[in-house]
MDTraj code that builds the backbone (N, CA, C; nanometers):
import mdtraj as md
import numpy as np

residues = "MET SER VAL ALA THR PRO TYR VAL GLU THR ASP ILE SER ASP VAL GLN ILE PHE GLU TYR THR LYS THR LEU SER LEU PRO ILE ASP LYS SER LYS ASN ALA GLY ALA LYS ILE GLY SER VAL VAL SER VAL GLY GLY ILE PHE GLY VAL MET VAL THR GLU ILE ALA ASP THR PRO GLN GLU ARG ALA ALA LYS ILE ALA ALA ASN LYS TYR TYR MET PRO PHE GLU TYR LYS THR ALA GLY HIS ASN ALA PRO GLY HIS ALA SER VAL ARG VAL HIS GLY GLY ALA PHE LYS ILE LYS GLY VAL ALA HIS THR GLY ALA LYS ALA VAL GLY ASP ILE VAL TYR ALA HIS GLN ASP GLY ASP HIS VAL THR VAL ASN PHE THR ALA SER GLY GLY THR ARG ILE GLY PHE LEU TYR GLN PRO ILE ALA GLY THR ASN ASN ASN ASP ASP ALA ILE VAL VAL LEU ASP".split()
xyz = np.array([
    [1.7388, 3.7821, -4.0704],
    [1.8528, 3.7263, -4.0030],
    [1.8085, 3.6035, -3.9246],
    [1.8758, 3.4931, -3.9385],
    [1.8389, 3.3708, -3.8688],
    [1.9181, 3.3581, -3.7396],
    [1.8559, 3.2929, -3.6446],
    [1.9197, 3.2711, -3.5151],
    [1.9570, 3.1238, -3.5065],
    [2.0780, 3.0974, -3.4762],
    [2.1241, 2.9592, -3.4647],
    [2.0752, 2.8988, -3.3339],
    [2.0215, 2.7776, -3.3419],
    [1.9808, 2.7056, -3.2217],
    [2.1003, 2.6268, -3.1706],
    [2.1380, 2.6491, -3.0472],
    [2.2556, 2.5770, -2.9973],
    [2.2289, 2.4267, -2.9915],
    [2.3292, 2.3498, -3.0255],
    [2.3192, 2.2040, -3.0200],
    [2.3305, 2.1608, -2.8743],
    [2.2323, 2.0839, -2.8283],
    [2.2340, 2.0327, -2.6922],
    [2.2427, 1.8816, -2.7001],
    [2.3471, 1.8280, -2.6474],
    [2.3658, 1.6830, -2.6509],
    [2.2816, 1.6186, -2.5417],
    [2.2101, 1.5133, -2.5766],
    [2.1286, 1.4394, -2.4810],
    [2.1890, 1.3018, -2.4622],
    [2.2110, 1.2660, -2.3385],
    [2.2603, 1.1321, -2.3058],
    [2.1430, 1.0444, -2.2672],
    [2.1623, 0.9137, -2.2771],
    [2.0573, 0.8200, -2.2363],
    [2.0217, 0.8409, -2.0901],
    [2.1187, 0.8794, -2.0094],
    [2.0910, 0.9015, -1.8669],
    [1.9977, 1.0202, -1.8438],
    [1.9806, 1.1044, -1.9460],
    [1.8880, 1.2172, -1.9344],
    [1.7426, 1.1762, -1.9543],
    [1.7201, 1.0622, -2.0204],
    [1.5833, 1.0237, -2.0546],
    [1.5397, 0.8885, -2.0000],
    [1.6346, 0.8015, -1.9708],
    [1.5987, 0.6668, -1.9243],
    [1.5868, 0.6663, -1.7725],
    [1.4714, 0.6215, -1.7228],
    [1.4473, 0.6176, -1.5790],
    [1.4968, 0.4849, -1.5215],
    [1.4543, 0.3731, -1.5788],
    [1.4976, 0.2402, -1.5376],
    [1.5451, 0.1647, -1.6608],
    [1.6446, 0.0807, -1.6456],
    [1.6839, -0.0046, -1.7571],
    [1.6025, -0.1333, -1.7552],
    [1.5770, -0.1836, -1.6389],
    [1.5052, -0.3102, -1.6268],
    [1.3719, -0.2843, -1.5575],
    [1.2636, -0.3244, -1.6218],
    [1.1311, -0.2945, -1.5664],
    [1.0468, -0.4198, -1.5466],
    [1.1098, -0.5327, -1.5290],
    [1.0333, -0.6544, -1.5031],
    [0.9784, -0.6543, -1.3611],
    [1.0474, -0.5887, -1.2697],
    [1.0015, -0.5744, -1.1317],
    [0.9969, -0.4251, -1.1007],
    [0.8810, -0.3789, -1.0541],
    [0.8614, -0.2372, -1.0246],
    [0.8169, -0.2174, -0.8805],
    [0.8541, -0.1049, -0.8229],
    [0.8021, -0.0658, -0.6924],
    [0.6706, 0.0064, -0.7176],
    [0.5599, -0.0534, -0.6725],
    [0.4273, 0.0015, -0.7000],
    [0.3485, 0.0219, -0.5712],
    [0.2618, 0.1238, -0.5678],
    [0.1766, 0.1451, -0.4504],
    [0.0664, 0.0389, -0.4466],
    [0.0551, -0.0315, -0.3356],
    [-0.0428, -0.1390, -0.3231],
    [-0.1626, -0.0897, -0.2429],
    [-0.2786, -0.0854, -0.3073],
    [-0.4029, -0.0459, -0.2415],
    [-0.4581, -0.1690, -0.1693],
    [-0.4494, -0.1678, -0.0357],
    [-0.4922, -0.2850, 0.0413],
    [-0.6422, -0.3094, 0.0312],
    [-0.7197, -0.2067, -0.0056],
    [-0.8643, -0.2280, -0.0200],
    [-0.8963, -0.3087, -0.1461],
    [-0.8018, -0.3178, -0.2403],
    [-0.8215, -0.3972, -0.3615],
    [-0.7359, -0.5229, -0.3617],
    [-0.6481, -0.5355, -0.2640],
    [-0.5550, -0.6477, -0.2569],
    [-0.5501, -0.7026, -0.1149],
    [-0.6676, -0.7337, -0.0594],
    [-0.6776, -0.7801, 0.0797],
    [-0.5933, -0.9047, 0.1016],
    [-0.5154, -0.9028, 0.2084],
    [-0.4361, -1.0194, 0.2452],
    [-0.3155, -1.0440, 0.1558],
    [-0.2797, -0.9486, 0.0713],
    [-0.1680, -0.9676, -0.0203],
    [-0.0375, -0.9853, 0.0563],
    [0.0423, -1.0806, 0.0088],
    [0.1734, -1.1080, 0.0680],
    [0.2648, -1.1569, -0.0433],
    [0.3895, -1.1839, -0.0107],
    [0.4825, -1.2323, -0.1120],
    [0.4203, -1.3530, -0.1831],
    [0.4208, -1.3477, -0.3159],
    [0.3639, -1.4560, -0.3969],
    [0.2205, -1.4308, -0.4410],
    [0.1554, -1.3293, -0.3851],
    [0.0180, -1.2980, -0.4253],
    [0.0166, -1.2230, -0.5574],
    [-0.0860, -1.2503, -0.6387],
    [-0.1094, -1.1689, -0.7573],
    [-0.1861, -1.0462, -0.7108],
    [-0.1357, -0.9273, -0.7469],
    [-0.1971, -0.8020, -0.7043],
    [-0.2291, -0.7165, -0.8260],
    [-0.3175, -0.6194, -0.8038],
    [-0.3504, -0.5254, -0.9106],
    [-0.3163, -0.3844, -0.8659],
    [-0.2627, -0.3082, -0.9596],
    [-0.2339, -0.1663, -0.9380],
    [-0.2801, -0.0962, -1.0649],
    [-0.3951, -0.0309, -1.0566],
    [-0.4540, 0.0247, -1.1783],
    [-0.4848, -0.0894, -1.2738],
    [-0.4351, -0.0820, -1.3949],
    [-0.4550, -0.1890, -1.4925],
    [-0.3393, -0.2878, -1.4970],
    [-0.2456, -0.2751, -1.4028],
    [-0.1286, -0.3630, -1.3994],
    [-0.1547, -0.4780, -1.3032],
    [-0.1233, -0.5999, -1.3455],
    [-0.1268, -0.7160, -1.2570],
    [0.0130, -0.7738, -1.2503],
    [0.0509, -0.8225, -1.1338],
    [0.1813, -0.8847, -1.1182],
    [0.1881, -0.9626, -0.9883],
    [0.3041, -1.0221, -0.9629],
    [0.3254, -1.1032, -0.8431],
    [0.4123, -1.0250, -0.7453],
    [0.3636, -1.0112, -0.6226],
    [0.4418, -0.9414, -0.5202],
    [0.5646, -1.0235, -0.4839],
    [0.6817, -0.9592, -0.4862],
    [0.8051, -1.0281, -0.4505],
    [0.8663, -0.9720, -0.3217],
    [0.8044, -0.8697, -0.2647],
    [0.8391, -0.8228, -0.1304],
    [0.7090, -0.7965, -0.0567],
    [0.7188, -0.7793, 0.0722],
    [0.6023, -0.7371, 0.1498],
    [0.5741, -0.5897, 0.1214],
    [0.4571, -0.5433, 0.1594],
    [0.4220, -0.4027, 0.1459],
    [0.4912, -0.3271, 0.2592],
    [0.5648, -0.2220, 0.2232],
    [0.6344, -0.1423, 0.3246],
    [0.5326, -0.0713, 0.4133],
    [0.5560, -0.0768, 0.5439],
    [0.4668, -0.0095, 0.6393],
    [0.4648, 0.1406, 0.6153],
    [0.3470, 0.1987, 0.6356],
    [0.3380, 0.3442, 0.6398],
    [0.3853, 0.3877, 0.7783],
    [0.4181, 0.5137, 0.7967],
    [0.4580, 0.5593, 0.9309],
    [0.3514, 0.5291, 1.0369],
    [0.2235, 0.5402, 0.9998],
    [0.1155, 0.5123, 1.0945],
    [0.1117, 0.3648, 1.1316],
    [0.1309, 0.2762, 1.0334],
    [0.1314, 0.1322, 1.0610],
    [0.2493, 0.0948, 1.1502],
    [0.3641, 0.1517, 1.1230],
    [0.4819, 0.1224, 1.2050],
    [0.4614, 0.1724, 1.3482],
    [0.4051, 0.2926, 1.3637],
    [0.3798, 0.3473, 1.4977],
    [0.2815, 0.2591, 1.5738],
    [0.1788, 0.2084, 1.5050],
    [0.0804, 0.1214, 1.5707],
    [0.1461, -0.0093, 1.6141],
    [0.2347, -0.0660, 1.5331],
    [0.3035, -0.1899, 1.5700],
    [0.3951, -0.1676, 1.6902],
    [0.4624, -0.0562, 1.6924],
    [0.5508, -0.0260, 1.8047],
    [0.4693, -0.0034, 1.9317],
    [0.3556, 0.0656, 1.9192],
    [0.2695, 0.0902, 2.0357],
    [0.2139, -0.0405, 2.0908],
    [0.1840, -0.1355, 2.0010],
    [0.1282, -0.2641, 2.0437],
    [0.2342, -0.3568, 2.1010],
    [0.3586, -0.3374, 2.0629],
    [0.4663, -0.4255, 2.1074],
    [0.5948, -0.3441, 2.1172],
    [0.6309, -0.3067, 2.2392],
    [0.7480, -0.2207, 2.2554],
    [0.8769, -0.2891, 2.2107],
    [0.8722, -0.4207, 2.1931],
    [0.9892, -0.4935, 2.1455],
    [0.9860, -0.5167, 1.9947],
    [0.8940, -0.4510, 1.9251],
    [0.8803, -0.4655, 1.7799],
    [1.0123, -0.4286, 1.7117],
    [1.0621, -0.5200, 1.6318],
    [1.1859, -0.4977, 1.5579],
    [1.1572, -0.5194, 1.4093],
    [1.1459, -0.4131, 1.3303],
    [1.1105, -0.4280, 1.1894],
    [1.2041, -0.5203, 1.1126],
    [1.3313, -0.5250, 1.1507],
    [1.4270, -0.6080, 1.0776],
    [1.4052, -0.7568, 1.1017],
    [1.3183, -0.7935, 1.1963],
    [1.2890, -0.9342, 1.2215],
    [1.1803, -0.9877, 1.1275],
    [1.1206, -0.8992, 1.0495],
    [1.0115, -0.9380, 0.9613],
    [1.0585, -0.9398, 0.8170],
    [0.9766, -1.0027, 0.7323],
    [1.0139, -1.0098, 0.5901],
    [1.0380, -0.8704, 0.5348],
    [1.1265, -0.8655, 0.4403],
    [1.1687, -0.7375, 0.3849],
    [1.0612, -0.6721, 0.2996],
    [1.0620, -0.5416, 0.3031],
    [0.9783, -0.4636, 0.2128],
    [1.0642, -0.4117, 0.0984],
    [1.1883, -0.4574, 0.0908],
    [1.2744, -0.4267, -0.0226],
    [1.3116, -0.2803, -0.0391],
    [1.3158, -0.2050, 0.0683],
    [1.3487, -0.0616, 0.0635],
    [1.2497, 0.0156, -0.0234],
    [1.1268, -0.0306, -0.0277],
    [1.0222, 0.0397, -0.1006],
    [0.9696, 0.1555, -0.0174],
    [0.9091, 0.2517, -0.0849],
    [0.8453, 0.3638, -0.0162],
    [0.7273, 0.3108, 0.0658],
    [0.6848, 0.3833, 0.1688],
    [0.5702, 0.3387, 0.2483],
    [0.4484, 0.3093, 0.1605],
    [0.3867, 0.1933, 0.1847],
    [0.2692, 0.1515, 0.1085],
    [0.3010, 0.0873, -0.0252],
    [0.4289, 0.0754, -0.0579],
    [0.4718, 0.0171, -0.1848],
    [0.5290, -0.1232, -0.1634],
    [0.5279, -0.2016, -0.2704],
    [0.5924, -0.3328, -0.2710],
    [0.6564, -0.3530, -0.4079],
    [0.7563, -0.4388, -0.4134],
    [0.8144, -0.4757, -0.5416],
    [0.7224, -0.5793, -0.6059],
    [0.6833, -0.5536, -0.7302],
    [0.5884, -0.6385, -0.8019],
    [0.6509, -0.6800, -0.9346],
    [0.6592, -0.8102, -0.9576],
    [0.7101, -0.8625, -1.0849],
    [0.5962, -0.8562, -1.1843],
    [0.6141, -0.7806, -1.2915],
    [0.5076, -0.7618, -1.3891],
    [0.5345, -0.8326, -1.5211],
    [0.6566, -0.8838, -1.5381],
    [0.6902, -0.9500, -1.6634],
    [0.8071, -1.0444, -1.6401],
    [0.8000, -1.1613, -1.7016],
    [0.9106, -1.2554, -1.6940],
    [0.9137, -1.3327, -1.5636],
    [0.9724, -1.4489, -1.5677],
    [0.9831, -1.5334, -1.4488],
    [0.8667, -1.6292, -1.4391],
    [0.8911, -1.7419, -1.3742],
    [0.7869, -1.8420, -1.3500],
    [0.7573, -1.8426, -1.2008],
    [0.6302, -1.8363, -1.1649],
    [0.5885, -1.8277, -1.0253],
    [0.4824, -1.9322, -0.9942],
    [0.4891, -1.9888, -0.8730],
    [0.3829, -2.0770, -0.8265],
    [0.2733, -1.9870, -0.7706],
    [0.1587, -1.9902, -0.8362],
    [0.0452, -1.9083, -0.7944],
    [-0.0562, -2.0001, -0.7298],
    [-0.0949, -1.9657, -0.6079],
    [-0.1848, -2.0494, -0.5298],
    [-0.3300, -2.0262, -0.5674],
    [-0.4070, -2.1340, -0.5678],
    [-0.5518, -2.1257, -0.5835],
    [-0.5997, -2.0775, -0.7186],
    [-0.5430, -2.1299, -0.8260],
    [-0.5870, -2.0918, -0.9604],
    [-0.7149, -2.1695, -0.9929],
    [-0.8226, -2.0967, -1.0159],
    [-0.9521, -2.1601, -1.0422],
    [-0.9557, -2.2172, -1.1841],
    [-1.0100, -2.3380, -1.1968],
    [-1.0226, -2.3998, -1.3288],
    [-1.1270, -2.5097, -1.3250],
    [-1.1729, -2.5444, -1.4427],
    [-1.2613, -2.6600, -1.4587],
    [-1.1953, -2.7508, -1.5608],
    [-1.1736, -2.8726, -1.5228],
    [-1.1091, -2.9677, -1.6134],
    [-0.9584, -2.9499, -1.6185],
    [-0.8946, -3.0403, -1.6921],
    [-0.7490, -3.0392, -1.7054],
    [-0.7041, -2.9184, -1.7881],
    [-0.5840, -2.8711, -1.7562],
    [-0.5249, -2.7593, -1.8304],
    [-0.3878, -2.8011, -1.8804],
    [-0.3543, -2.7556, -2.0005],
    [-0.2308, -2.7979, -2.0664],
    [-0.1229, -2.6903, -2.0575],
    [0.0005, -2.7335, -2.0756],
    [0.1116, -2.6400, -2.0840],
    [0.0817, -2.5389, -2.1943],
    [0.1026, -2.4119, -2.1643],
    [0.0788, -2.3070, -2.2633],
    [-0.0585, -2.2440, -2.2564],
    [-0.1520, -2.3020, -2.1784],
    [-0.2837, -2.2388, -2.1638],
    [-0.2661, -2.1002, -2.1017],
    [-0.3427, -2.0048, -2.1504],
    [-0.3302, -1.8654, -2.1068],
    [-0.3974, -1.8467, -1.9706],
    [-0.3316, -1.7706, -1.8844],
    [-0.3790, -1.7453, -1.7481],
    [-0.4165, -1.5977, -1.7367],
    [-0.5304, -1.5715, -1.6704],
    [-0.5828, -1.4358, -1.6586],
    [-0.6022, -1.3978, -1.5118],
    [-0.5891, -1.2681, -1.4848],
    [-0.6174, -1.2137, -1.3513],
    [-0.7407, -1.1244, -1.3609],
    [-0.8215, -1.1275, -1.2554],
    [-0.9449, -1.0492, -1.2498],
    [-0.9511, -0.9750, -1.1171],
    [-0.9838, -0.8463, -1.1214],
    [-1.0095, -0.7729, -0.9980],
    [-1.1472, -0.8154, -0.9502],
    [-1.1556, -0.8696, -0.8304],
    [-1.2804, -0.9252, -0.7780],
    [-1.3081, -0.8610, -0.6420],
    [-1.3587, -0.7379, -0.6441],
    [-1.3858, -0.6676, -0.5184],
    [-1.2564, -0.6315, -0.4475],
    [-1.2357, -0.6913, -0.3290],
    [-1.1186, -0.6556, -0.2486],
    [-0.9989, -0.7477, -0.2713],
    [-1.0036, -0.8322, -0.3753],
    [-0.8904, -0.9209, -0.4018],
    [-0.8835, -0.9537, -0.5521],
    [-0.7762, -1.0201, -0.5874],
    [-0.7546, -1.0603, -0.7266],
    [-0.7734, -1.2106, -0.7370],
    [-0.8463, -1.2551, -0.8385],
    [-0.8595, -1.3978, -0.8654],
    [-0.7838, -1.4298, -0.9941],
    [-0.7344, -1.5528, -1.0015],
    [-0.6580, -1.5970, -1.1178],
    [-0.7254, -1.7217, -1.1729],
    [-0.7478, -1.7224, -1.3054],
    [-0.8127, -1.8368, -1.3686],
    [-0.7801, -1.8402, -1.5177],
    [-0.8549, -1.9178, -1.5913],
    [-0.8301, -1.9343, -1.7343],
    [-0.9399, -1.8692, -1.8189],
    [-1.0159, -1.7775, -1.7593],
    [-1.1274, -1.7120, -1.8267],
    [-1.0844, -1.5767, -1.8808],
    [-1.0896, -1.5617, -2.0132],
    [-1.0463, -1.4376, -2.0769],
    [-1.1442, -1.3233, -2.0515],
    [-1.2734, -1.3538, -2.0480],
    [-1.3760, -1.2516, -2.0363],
    [-1.3579, -1.1693, -1.9082],
    [-1.3358, -1.0399, -1.9251],
    [-1.3214, -0.9503, -1.8115],
    [-1.1865, -0.9583, -1.7421],
    [-1.0968, -1.0407, -1.7925],
    [-0.9671, -1.0575, -1.7281],
    [-0.8548, -0.9914, -1.8051],
    [-0.7387, -0.9890, -1.7429],
    [-0.6167, -0.9381, -1.8045],
    [-0.5170, -1.0523, -1.8124],
    [-0.4652, -1.0770, -1.9301],
    [-0.3666, -1.1842, -1.9468],
    [-0.2433, -1.1521, -1.8629],
    [-0.2006, -1.2516, -1.7822],
    [-0.0779, -1.2326, -1.7048],
    [0.0314, -1.3293, -1.7460],
    [-0.0044, -1.4375, -1.8162],
    [0.0982, -1.5327, -1.8559],
    [0.0392, -1.6606, -1.9092],
    [0.1229, -1.7656, -1.9035],
    [0.0792, -1.8963, -1.9526],
    [0.1253, -2.0056, -1.8573],
    [0.0568, -2.1173, -1.8648],
    [0.0830, -2.2309, -1.7765],
    [0.2128, -2.3015, -1.8164],
    [0.2973, -2.3266, -1.7189],
    [0.4263, -2.3910, -1.7434],
    [0.4183, -2.5423, -1.7293],
    [0.3314, -2.5910, -1.6405],
    [0.3115, -2.7342, -1.6212],
    [0.1629, -2.7633, -1.6272],
    [0.1263, -2.8821, -1.6739],
    [-0.0172, -2.9134, -1.6843],
    [-0.0821, -2.9258, -1.5463],
    [-0.2137, -2.9077, -1.5443],
    [-0.2934, -2.9252, -1.4225],
    [-0.3945, -3.0351, -1.4496],
    [-0.4033, -3.1310, -1.3584],
    [-0.5032, -3.2379, -1.3707],
    [-0.6419, -3.1788, -1.3488],
    [-0.7409, -3.2451, -1.3992],
    [-0.8768, -3.1939, -1.3893],
    [-0.9501, -3.2332, -1.2628],
    [-0.8784, -3.2711, -1.1581],
    [-0.9431, -3.3252, -1.0390],
    [-0.9772, -3.2216, -0.9328],
    [-0.9208, -3.1034, -0.9397],
    [-0.9423, -3.0044, -0.8344],
    [-0.9757, -2.8712, -0.8991],
    [-1.0523, -2.7878, -0.8315],
    [-1.0931, -2.6602, -0.8881],
    [-0.9990, -2.5461, -0.8512],
    [-0.9190, -2.5587, -0.7468],
    [-0.8297, -2.4506, -0.7037],
    [-0.6910, -2.5050, -0.6778],
    [-0.6187, -2.5306, -0.7840],
    [-0.4836, -2.5855, -0.7733],
    [-0.3804, -2.4749, -0.7717],
    [-0.2626, -2.5078, -0.7188],
    [-0.1470, -2.4211, -0.7373],
    [-0.0989, -2.4440, -0.8797],
    [-0.0558, -2.3386, -0.9453],
    [-0.0129, -2.3490, -1.0841],
    [0.1170, -2.2719, -1.1035],
    [0.2052, -2.3270, -1.1842],
    [0.3263, -2.2544, -1.2195],
    [0.2968, -2.1759, -1.3459],
    [0.3051, -2.0429, -1.3340],
    [0.2687, -1.9527, -1.4415],
    [0.3914, -1.8718, -1.4811],
    [0.4168, -1.8636, -1.6112],
    [0.5228, -1.7780, -1.6636],
    [0.4584, -1.6447, -1.6980],
    [0.5055, -1.5373, -1.6348],
    [0.4499, -1.4047, -1.6607],
    [0.4983, -1.3549, -1.7957],
    [0.4049, -1.3001, -1.8736],
    [0.4447, -1.2434, -2.0036],
    [0.3840, -1.1112, -2.0324],
])
top = md.Topology()
chain = top.add_chain()
for i, resn in enumerate(residues, 1):
    res = top.add_residue(resn, chain, resSeq=i)
    for name in ("N", "CA", "C"):
        top.add_atom(name, md.element.get_by_symbol(name[0]), res)
traj = md.Trajectory(xyz[None], top)
């Protein structure tokens, strides 16, 4: 005798967590992303992206700020985008961003591939594939006169 398996209808809302994943709320490890702020390239595990909000204070950080300044008003500071404590919104795909201090030697052309490297307590961005993770491509050329220029990078 066979037993019929009941048909269970599955909706997309049962399986899809996010529809758009170009910007994610990710936990930012400050020991690997020292000095990170809006516009910084950060690393989270093997993911690299550009921070588009500040890192949300942990309860301990907020308590320390209040203890240091009884007039501390969190709403007077840049937004953490309603992220969980220790998290920031990070753009991981799409969009063009001005990235500060991109290391290079010589002129770079539109379309040159840009890489991010975990370098101790911070992330460096350059055009060296070895040991790096591709984050995008150059949107505007860079003259060969400076070693650490700001660059407009399209994340891909």
